[in-house]
C-alpha positions as CSV (number, residue, x, y, z in Angstrom):
1,M,-48.6,-114.5,-24.0
2,K,-45.1,-115.2,-22.8
3,P,-42.2,-113.3,-24.2
4,P,-39.9,-115.3,-26.5
5,S,-37.2,-117.0,-24.5
6,L,-33.5,-116.3,-25.2
7,S,-31.3,-119.2,-26.3
8,S,-28.2,-119.8,-24.2
9,S,-25.9,-118.4,-26.9
10,S,-28.1,-115.2,-27.3
11,Y,-28.2,-114.7,-23.6
12,H,-24.4,-114.9,-23.3
13,L,-24.0,-112.5,-26.2
14,F,-26.4,-110.0,-24.5
15,I,-24.4,-110.2,-21.3
16,L,-21.1,-109.6,-23.2
17,L,-22.5,-106.5,-25.0
18,A,-23.8,-105.1,-21.8
19,F,-20.3,-105.5,-20.1
20,I,-18.6,-103.9,-23.1
21,L,-20.9,-100.9,-23.0
22,F,-20.4,-100.5,-19.2
23,A,-16.6,-100.8,-19.6
24,I,-16.6,-98.1,-22.4
25,F,-18.6,-95.8,-20.1
26,L,-16.1,-96.1,-17.3
27,Y,-13.1,-95.9,-19.6
28,G,-14.5,-92.8,-21.2
29,Q,-14.9,-91.1,-17.8
30,N,-11.3,-91.9,-16.9
31,I,-10.0,-90.7,-20.2
32,G,-12.0,-87.5,-19.8
33,R,-10.5,-86.9,-16.4
34,Y,-7.0,-87.7,-17.7
35,I,-7.3,-85.3,-20.6
36,S,-8.6,-82.6,-18.3
37,R,-5.7,-83.2,-15.9
38,Q,-3.2,-83.1,-18.7
39,N,-4.6,-79.9,-20.2
40,H,-4.4,-78.3,-16.7
41,L,-0.8,-79.5,-16.3
42,N,0.2,-78.2,-19.8
43,I,-1.4,-74.8,-19.2
44,N,0.5,-74.5,-15.9
45,Q,3.7,-75.6,-17.5
46,N,3.5,-73.1,-20.3
47,I,2.2,-70.4,-17.9
48,Q,-0.5,-69.3,-20.4
49,T,-2.8,-68.9,-17.4
50,P,-1.0,-68.3,-14.1
51,P,-2.1,-71.0,-11.5
52,P,-3.7,-69.7,-8.4
53,S,-1.4,-68.9,-5.5
54,S,-0.7,-71.9,-3.3
55,F,0.7,-69.9,-0.4
56,T,-0.8,-70.4,3.1
57,A,-0.3,-68.7,6.4
58,E,1.1,-71.8,7.9
59,E,4.0,-72.0,5.4
60,H,7.4,-71.0,6.6
61,Y,7.9,-68.2,4.0
62,K,6.1,-65.0,3.5
63,K,4.3,-64.3,0.2
64,L,6.3,-61.8,-1.8
65,P,5.0,-59.1,-4.2
66,F,4.3,-60.4,-7.7
67,A,4.3,-64.1,-6.6
68,I,1.6,-66.2,-8.2
69,G,2.9,-69.6,-7.2
70,K,5.9,-71.5,-5.9
71,T,8.5,-73.9,-7.1
72,E,8.4,-77.5,-6.1
73,D,9.4,-78.2,-2.5
74,G,13.1,-78.7,-2.1
75,C,13.9,-77.5,-5.7
76,D,17.1,-75.5,-6.0
77,V,16.7,-73.9,-9.4
78,F,20.4,-72.9,-9.4
79,T,21.7,-76.4,-9.1
80,G,21.5,-78.5,-12.3
81,K,23.1,-79.0,-15.7
82,W,23.1,-77.6,-19.2
83,V,21.2,-79.6,-21.8
84,W,21.3,-79.1,-25.6
85,D,18.0,-77.7,-26.8
86,P,18.1,-76.3,-30.4
87,V,14.3,-76.4,-30.6
88,N,13.5,-73.8,-27.8
89,R,16.8,-71.8,-27.8
90,P,17.6,-69.1,-28.4
91,A,14.6,-67.0,-27.2
92,Y,15.5,-64.4,-29.9
93,R,18.1,-63.9,-32.6
94,E,20.9,-61.3,-32.5
95,P,19.7,-59.2,-35.5
96,E,16.1,-59.1,-34.0
97,C,17.1,-57.0,-31.0
98,P,18.5,-53.6,-32.0
99,Y,19.4,-52.8,-28.3
100,I,22.4,-55.0,-27.9
101,Q,25.6,-53.0,-27.6
102,P,28.3,-53.7,-30.2
103,Q,30.4,-55.1,-27.3
104,L,28.0,-58.1,-27.1
105,T,27.0,-58.8,-30.7
106,C,29.3,-61.8,-31.3
107,Q,27.7,-62.9,-34.6
108,E,28.0,-59.4,-36.2
109,H,31.7,-59.3,-35.2
110,G,32.6,-62.6,-36.8
111,R,31.8,-65.5,-34.6
112,L,30.8,-68.3,-36.9
113,D,29.3,-70.9,-34.5
114,R,26.0,-70.4,-32.7
115,D,26.2,-73.4,-30.5
116,Y,26.5,-71.3,-27.4
117,Q,22.9,-70.1,-28.0
118,F,21.3,-73.5,-27.8
119,W,22.0,-74.6,-24.2
120,R,19.1,-74.7,-21.7
121,W,19.5,-74.8,-17.9
122,Q,17.9,-77.8,-16.3
123,P,17.7,-78.0,-12.5
124,Y,18.1,-81.4,-10.9
125,G,14.9,-83.1,-9.8
126,C,12.4,-80.4,-10.9
127,S,11.2,-78.4,-13.9
128,I,11.0,-74.6,-14.0
129,P,8.2,-72.6,-15.7
130,R,9.0,-71.2,-19.1
131,F,9.8,-67.6,-19.5
132,N,6.5,-65.9,-20.3
133,A,7.2,-62.5,-21.9
134,S,3.5,-61.6,-21.9
135,L,3.2,-62.2,-18.2
136,M,6.4,-60.3,-17.5
137,L,5.3,-57.3,-19.6
138,E,1.8,-57.2,-18.1
139,T,3.3,-57.3,-14.6
140,L,5.4,-54.3,-15.4
141,R,2.3,-52.2,-16.4
142,N,2.5,-48.8,-14.6
143,K,5.8,-49.9,-13.0
144,R,9.6,-49.4,-13.0
145,M,12.1,-52.2,-13.2
146,M,15.7,-51.2,-12.6
147,F,19.1,-52.9,-12.9
148,V,21.9,-51.2,-10.9
149,G,25.5,-52.1,-11.2
150,D,28.3,-52.6,-13.8
151,S,28.6,-53.7,-17.4
152,L,27.7,-57.2,-16.5
153,N,24.4,-56.0,-15.0
154,R,23.9,-53.9,-18.1
155,G,24.2,-57.1,-20.2
156,Q,21.5,-58.6,-18.0
157,Y,19.4,-55.5,-18.5
158,V,19.7,-55.6,-22.3
159,S,18.9,-59.3,-22.2
160,M,15.6,-58.5,-20.4
161,V,14.8,-55.8,-23.0
162,C,15.5,-58.2,-25.8
163,L,13.3,-60.9,-24.3
164,L,10.3,-58.4,-24.1
165,H,10.6,-55.8,-26.8
166,S,9.2,-57.9,-29.7
167,L,5.8,-57.8,-28.1
168,I,5.7,-54.1,-28.4
169,P,5.1,-52.2,-31.6
170,D,8.0,-50.0,-32.9
171,H,6.0,-46.8,-32.4
172,A,5.3,-47.7,-28.7
173,K,8.8,-48.3,-27.4
174,S,12.0,-46.3,-27.0
175,M,15.4,-46.4,-25.4
176,E,17.2,-43.2,-24.2
177,T,20.3,-42.6,-22.1
178,F,20.7,-39.8,-19.6
179,G,24.3,-39.9,-18.3
180,S,24.4,-43.0,-15.9
181,L,20.8,-43.8,-16.6
182,T,19.4,-45.7,-19.6
183,V,15.7,-46.1,-19.9
184,F,13.7,-48.5,-22.1
185,T,10.0,-47.4,-22.2
186,A,7.0,-49.5,-23.2
187,K,4.6,-46.6,-23.8
188,D,1.3,-48.5,-24.0
189,Y,2.1,-50.2,-20.7
190,N,3.4,-47.0,-19.0
191,A,6.3,-49.2,-18.0
192,S,10.0,-48.7,-18.0
193,I,13.0,-51.0,-17.7
194,E,16.1,-49.1,-16.6
195,F,19.8,-49.5,-16.1
196,Y,21.9,-47.3,-13.8
197,W,25.7,-47.4,-14.0
198,A,27.1,-47.7,-10.5
199,P,29.9,-50.4,-10.5
200,F,30.5,-50.1,-6.8
201,L,27.0,-49.0,-5.8
202,L,28.7,-46.4,-3.6
203,E,30.2,-43.2,-5.0
204,S,33.6,-43.8,-6.7
205,N,36.1,-42.3,-9.1
206,S,34.8,-44.7,-11.7
207,D,31.2,-43.3,-11.8
208,D,31.4,-41.7,-15.3
209,A,29.2,-43.9,-17.5
210,V,31.6,-43.5,-20.4
211,V,35.1,-42.6,-19.0
212,H,35.6,-45.0,-16.1
213,R,38.6,-47.2,-16.9
214,I,40.6,-46.2,-13.9
215,T,43.3,-48.5,-12.5
216,D,43.6,-46.8,-9.1
217,R,40.1,-47.2,-7.9
218,V,38.8,-45.4,-4.9
219,V,35.3,-45.8,-3.2
220,R,33.8,-43.2,-0.8
221,K,32.5,-44.6,2.4
222,G,28.9,-44.0,3.3
223,S,28.0,-42.4,-0.1
224,I,25.3,-44.7,-1.4
225,N,22.7,-41.9,-1.4
226,K,24.6,-40.2,-4.3
227,H,23.3,-42.9,-6.6
228,G,20.4,-44.2,-4.5
229,K,18.3,-41.1,-5.1
230,H,17.9,-42.2,-8.7
231,W,16.7,-45.7,-7.6
232,E,13.8,-44.5,-5.4
233,G,10.4,-45.6,-6.7
234,A,11.5,-48.7,-8.5
235,D,9.0,-51.6,-8.1
236,I,11.6,-54.3,-9.1
237,I,15.3,-53.6,-8.6
238,V,18.2,-55.9,-9.5
239,F,21.6,-55.0,-8.0
240,N,25.0,-56.4,-8.8
241,T,28.6,-55.5,-7.8
242,Y,31.6,-57.7,-7.9
243,L,34.0,-57.4,-10.9
244,W,35.2,-53.9,-10.1
245,W,36.3,-54.8,-6.6
246,M,38.7,-57.5,-7.9
247,T,41.9,-55.4,-8.1
248,G,44.2,-58.1,-6.9
249,S,45.2,-56.1,-3.8
250,D,43.8,-54.2,-0.9
251,F,41.2,-51.6,-1.7
252,K,41.2,-47.8,-1.2
253,I,38.4,-46.3,0.8
254,L,37.9,-42.5,0.9
255,H,36.8,-40.9,4.2
256,G,35.3,-37.5,3.5
257,S,34.6,-36.1,0.1
258,F,36.2,-36.3,-3.3
259,D,36.2,-32.4,-3.2
260,D,38.4,-32.3,-0.1
261,E,41.8,-30.7,-0.8
262,V,43.5,-33.2,1.4
263,K,41.9,-36.6,1.0
264,E,41.9,-39.2,3.8
265,I,42.3,-42.5,2.0
266,V,42.8,-45.8,3.9
267,Q,43.5,-49.2,2.5
268,V,41.5,-52.2,3.7
269,S,41.1,-55.8,2.5
270,T,38.9,-56.4,-0.5
271,E,36.5,-58.4,1.7
272,D,36.2,-55.6,4.2
273,A,35.6,-53.0,1.4
274,Y,33.0,-55.3,-0.2
275,R,31.3,-55.9,3.2
276,M,31.0,-52.1,3.6
277,A,29.3,-51.8,0.3
278,M,26.9,-54.7,1.0
279,K,25.9,-53.2,4.4
280,S,25.3,-49.8,2.8
281,M,23.1,-51.4,0.1
282,M,21.0,-53.3,2.7
283,K,20.6,-50.2,4.9
284,W,19.5,-48.2,1.8
285,V,17.0,-50.9,0.8
286,E,15.5,-51.1,4.3
287,K,15.1,-47.3,4.4
288,N,13.8,-46.8,0.9
289,M,12.1,-49.9,-0.3
290,D,8.6,-51.2,0.8
291,P,8.7,-55.0,1.2
292,E,4.9,-55.1,0.6
293,R,5.3,-53.5,-2.8
294,T,8.8,-53.9,-4.0
295,R,11.0,-56.9,-5.0
296,V,14.7,-56.6,-4.5
297,F,17.2,-59.0,-6.3
298,F,20.9,-59.3,-6.1
299,T,22.8,-61.1,-9.0
300,G,25.8,-63.1,-7.7
301,M,29.3,-63.1,-9.1
302,S,29.7,-63.5,-12.8
303,P,32.7,-65.7,-13.5
304,S,35.6,-65.2,-15.9
305,H,37.4,-67.9,-17.9
306,F,41.0,-66.7,-18.4
307,K,42.8,-69.8,-17.2
308,G,42.3,-72.7,-19.5
309,I,44.6,-74.9,-17.4
310,E,42.0,-75.0,-14.7
311,W,39.5,-76.9,-16.9
312,G,42.2,-79.1,-18.5
313,G,43.3,-76.8,-21.3
314,R,46.7,-75.5,-22.2
315,P,48.5,-73.0,-19.9
316,D,48.1,-70.3,-22.6
317,E,44.5,-71.1,-23.3
318,N,41.4,-69.1,-22.3
319,C,37.8,-68.7,-23.5
320,Y,38.9,-68.0,-27.1
321,N,37.7,-70.6,-29.5
322,Q,35.8,-72.5,-26.8
323,T,32.5,-74.0,-28.2
324,L,31.4,-76.4,-25.4
325,P,30.5,-76.0,-21.8
326,I,32.7,-77.4,-19.0
327,E,31.4,-80.9,-18.2
328,D,33.0,-81.2,-14.7
329,L,30.1,-80.4,-12.4
330,N,32.5,-79.7,-9.5
331,Y,34.5,-77.1,-11.5
332,W,35.2,-73.8,-9.8
333,G,37.6,-71.3,-11.4
334,S,40.0,-69.3,-9.3
335,D,38.6,-66.0,-10.7
336,S,35.5,-66.5,-8.6
337,D,36.3,-65.5,-5.0
338,K,34.4,-67.7,-2.5
339,S,35.3,-65.3,0.3
340,I,33.1,-62.6,-1.5
341,M,30.2,-65.1,-1.6
342,K,30.7,-65.6,2.1
343,V,30.5,-61.8,2.7
344,I,27.2,-61.7,0.7
345,G,25.7,-64.5,2.8
346,D,26.9,-63.0,6.1
347,V,25.4,-59.6,5.4
348,F,22.1,-60.8,3.9
349,K,21.3,-63.1,6.8
350,K,21.6,-60.2,9.3
351,H,18.9,-58.2,7.7
352,K,15.2,-58.8,7.7
353,F,14.3,-57.3,4.3
354,P,13.4,-60.2,1.9
355,I,16.1,-59.8,-0.8
356,T,16.3,-62.6,-3.5
357,F,19.8,-63.8,-4.3
358,L,20.2,-64.9,-7.9
359,N,23.0,-67.5,-7.4
360,I,24.2,-67.6,-11.0
361,T,27.9,-68.2,-10.3
362,Q,28.1,-72.0,-10.5
363,L,25.9,-72.4,-13.5
364,S,27.8,-69.7,-15.3
365,L,31.2,-71.2,-14.4
366,Y,30.4,-74.1,-16.8
367,R,29.9,-71.7,-19.7
368,K,33.5,-71.1,-21.0
369,D,31.9,-71.1,-24.5
370,A,29.6,-68.2,-24.0
371,H,31.9,-65.2,-23.6
372,T,32.3,-62.5,-26.3
373,S,36.0,-63.5,-26.6
374,I,37.4,-61.6,-29.6
375,F,34.0,-61.2,-31.3
376,K,33.0,-57.7,-30.3
377,K,33.7,-54.1,-31.0
378,Q,37.2,-53.3,-29.9
379,W,37.8,-50.2,-27.9
380,N,41.3,-49.6,-29.4
381,P,42.9,-50.7,-32.7
382,L,44.5,-54.1,-32.4
383,T,48.3,-54.3,-32.6
384,P,50.0,-56.8,-35.0
385,E,51.0,-58.8,-32.0
386,Q,47.4,-59.1,-30.8
387,I,46.2,-60.0,-34.2
388,A,48.8,-62.8,-34.3
389,N,47.7,-64.1,-30.9
390,P,43.9,-63.9,-30.4
391,Y,44.2,-65.3,-26.8
392,S,46.0,-62.1,-25.8
393,Y,42.9,-59.8,-26.3
394,A,40.0,-62.2,-25.8
395,D,37.3,-60.8,-23.5
396,C,36.6,-63.7,-21.1
397,T,34.4,-61.6,-18.8
398,H,31.4,-60.4,-20.8
399,W,28.8,-62.6,-22.5
400,C,27.4,-62.8,-26.0
401,L,23.7,-62.0,-26.5
402,P,21.6,-63.9,-27.0
403,G,23.2,-66.4,-24.6
404,L,23.9,-67.1,-21.0
405,Q,22.4,-63.9,-19.5
406,D,19.0,-64.8,-21.0
407,T,19.1,-67.7,-18.5
408,W,19.9,-65.3,-15.7
409,N,16.7,-63.5,-16.5
410,H,14.7,-66.7,-16.9
411,L,15.7,-67.6,-13.3
412,L,14.9,-64.0,-12.2
413,F,11.4,-64.6,-13.8
414,V,11.1,-67.9,-11.8
415,K,12.0,-66.3,-8.5
416,L,9.8,-63.3,-9.2
417,F,6.6,-65.3,-9.8
418,Y,7.5,-68.6,-8.1
419,P,9.7,-67.9,-5.1
């Protein structure tokens, strides 16, 4: 018996249904692949699971310790703009971090606005991985991370502690100070994050961690080992030195010892004195650090904002009462000495040790709004004249926390894991 024949309309309906089913099958496969790809991208973007290393022997750079990936080709993470991001900023709140010194707690000392906390750095043409506190802390297991330098480097140190400490139970963390050395310990990780006070890196008459406000500054030539012996064994070390060299005149260098009865002191240009310190630092690094195990960073010049006229303000204006970043992307303040940046570049390129330069100067120059200004613990009682004129005692050098220096550490994180 013959099978029943399909009418013309039934036949066309059958063909249409078959086509629809086939299209759904192909579309479903494409959607599945798309979802899978998007999940992979989202995971990488949030750094929940570090992507595999993409370094190859043919590439022009050497894989550095702790690296798990790389930034996009041609991406300069230090060139970009500040974007308003009240959803993801700040990374923590001021009262949540008990380790911030009273010189940096701006909200506690009367600053009413919090706008300075909500700006996020966005490089041009590329995105950077988010700061992942869990990854950072796990990387520090059984290791020492050390910041060496002046009070600006101490601010960066405290910022790093604030970014990480909330993941650690109260009973498993501590912070202690031993003279020039401050140590934050994460006990369950057998990890420490440390700060060592050495504003010139070399031995100087400003080395006391508490009493160091000396106008007539003197640095001893060839003396880096006095401090360097305390840095040995660090797995990640972050140097800075700049502000204390800016005396406005030539610099005094001691030949010999501070204990000599008759001291041989010579005056040289600030650039030559700074070059001497940079060379000493690099020689110490090459002698004492293992490039296969240790990462060495150098944080660039932290700018000040004392001259409002340079960004279009009044001649008597400074960072006091500033609530917005500078919009001129070409802005460069006279307090940031380009000749010092040239010294850094000249010295670094003559040494083979892979030191990572955190070029935070330009991005920080835009942030006239982020300084502590008058909102900090004052070292001395204010005079009636100062109270009447807040511009006269505004601190336009140091930075509120949370704030700008969290971004410095975000970029340190990027360069540590994605060089």
